[in-house]
N, C-alpha and C positions, 0 to 999 in steps of 0.2 A: 504494500500500500504506500503510494507516494503522496506525501503531504508537503505543500509549500508554505513556509512560515508567513509569506505575504498574502496568502489566500485563506486566512483563518478568520472565522467570526469570533471564536473563543480560543485561547491558547491551549496547546496540547496538555499543559499541566492542569487545566480545568478552571472554570469560573463558577463560583457558587451562585445558584439561582434560588432566591428565597421568596421573592415577590414578583408580581407582573413587571416586566422590563423588556428592553430591546437588547440586541447583541452588543458586545463591547466594541466590535468593529463593523464598519460598513464597507462592503466591497464596491469599488468604483470600476466598472467595466470600460470606462473612458468613452465608449459610444454604445448606444443601444443596438443590438444586433442578434441574429439567430446564433445559437451556440451549440456545438457538438453535432453528433449525427454523422452521416456518410459512413465511410469505412473505418473510422477511427473510434477508439474507445471513448465513450461520452463521459466527461468529468461529472462527478456526482457531488451533491451537497450531503454531507453525512454529519449526524449529531451522535456523539457517544457519551454514555454516562460514566463518569470517573468515580464519583462517590455516590453511594446509594441514597436516594431521597427519603426523607422522613418528615412527618408533620404531626403536630398535636391533634390535628383533625384527621381521623382515620380515613375519611372519604376524600381527602385532598387529591386534586388532579393537576396535571400540567399539560397545557396545549402548546405545541410548537408550530409556528407558522413561518414560511418563507415569504418575505415581502419585497416588493420592488417599487422603484420610483423612477419617473423619467427625469431628464435634465429640465430644470425650470427655466432654462434660457440663459442662466448666469453661471452654469457649471456646478450648481448645487442641486440636491434632491428636491423634486416636486412632491406632491402628495403620495404617500406610500399606500399600496394596495396589496392585499393578501393574494399570493399566487397559488400556493398550496399550503395545507395545514394538516396536522395529525388530528385524530379524535382527542377527547379529553382523556389523558393517560393516567390510570390509577397508580398508586405507589408501587404496586406489585410489578408494574412494567417499567419501573425506573430504578432498577438495581444495577450495581456496578457491572460494566461489561456489555450492557444492553445498548442497542443502537435504535432509538425510538423513531428516528427520521432518516430516510435515505431517498433522495429524488435526483434524477438525472438533471443536469444543468439545462439541457436543451428543453426540458419540459416546463421550465419557469422563465423562458425568454419571451413570453407573450403575456400581456395583461388579459384577464378574462373578458369576454365580450359581454356587453350590457345592451342587448338589442331592444329596439322598439318594435312591437308586433301589432299590426293592424291589417285590415282587409284592403288589398290593392286591386283596383279594377283597371284592366288594360284595354287598349284599343288595338286591334290587329294592325300590324305594319305602321305603327305610329309611336312617337316618343312622348305622347301625352297620356296621362293616367290620372285616376282619382283615388283618394283614400277615404276610408270611413272616418278617420281622425288624423289630423296632422300634428297632434300634440307630441312633442319630443323629437319630431323630425327636423333635420338640418340639411342644408345644401352640402353635397359631397358624401352623404351617407351611402354605403354600399347596400345594394338590394340583393337578397338571396332567399332561397326557399320557394321561388315562384317559377313554375316550368315555362312560362311565357317570357321570362326575362333572361336576356343573354348574360351569362356569367361575367361579372366585372362591371355591370351597369351601375351607375350612381345617380343620385338626384342632382339635377343641374339647377333647377329653381323650384320654389314653392309659392303658390298663390292660392291662399285659402286651403281647400282640400284638393286642388289640382296641382299635379306634379309634372314638370318637364324632365324627361329622363335623358341620360347621355347616349342612349342607343334605342332604336325602335324595338318594340315588343314583337314577339314572333307568335305564330299560331293564331287562334281565334280570340276574339274579345271574351274576357272571362274575369270573374272575381275570385281571388285566392288569398287566404291568410298568408301574409308575407312578413318577413323580418327585415329590419333596417339596422345597420350598425355603423357607427362613426369610426373611421380609421384611427387607430391609437398608436402613440409612440411606443417604442420598445423600452423595457426597463434598462436604465444605465446603472442604477444603484441597487444593491441587494443587501438585505439585512435579515436577521431572525427576530421574531417576537415571541416572548414567553408569557403565557397567561396562567397564573397560579390561582386556583379556586380558593386556596387558603394559604397562609404563611407556611413556608417550608423551614424546618429547623435544621435540615441537613440536605445535601445534594449538590453535585457540581457536574458540569459537562464540558466537553470540548466540541468544537464544531468548525467545519471548514470544507474546502473543496478537496476531493480525492481525485487525483489525476490519472489513476490507472484502475484496474479491476480491484474491487474491495473484497479480497479473499479472506476467509476465516483462518485463524492460526492453525497450522498443521501439527505443532508440537506444543506441549504445555510450557509455561514460563519456567526458565531455569534449566531446560533440557539441554544436554550436551551430548554430542556423538561420542561413542566409546573410541578410545585410541586405536588407530589402525582400521577403523570401519570405512 
């Protein structure tokens, strides 16, 4: 397992997590972009428990989330959004040696879509259409989920409930429940967020990017090969 000291959210020696907080370090990807994939091993975000968690509240839980933020235009994080998160983990799942979170970096390089859904009525071979409600719709939104809409078509203009599309609809005139989503910037900044349902009296973790395959240990700690083997 290859770990780079510059790619850690928490040091390998561990950080105590006692109350709801965010990670000690924020990773700056310099530019928002797709990460991992293709024929290479995808780097993963891994969280490992160093010290077993304990709490005076027996039902205490810890939720760990990977959060991302775009560049706010000045080289600093904009608003953070949760990209992936664990369930509320009970103390029994937070013992030393456990890895409560492991996600491929490529899977958190996109913000979750927040589509607007309404009924879109198209006119055959025309770029004019109407919607049941234009609430939440914006110029430039991508249209998807409608068989009469050419993939990649966007809203050019909105006038009341009448839309001008960037491309003509195909097929016959029809009304279909359709989704619209605004293009979103990719995350540039990554951090972890820890939500404790009650104060923890013990417990620490390390967290960071693992650059190769995260294989389990093949030998117990302290194992040494016999001489001459």
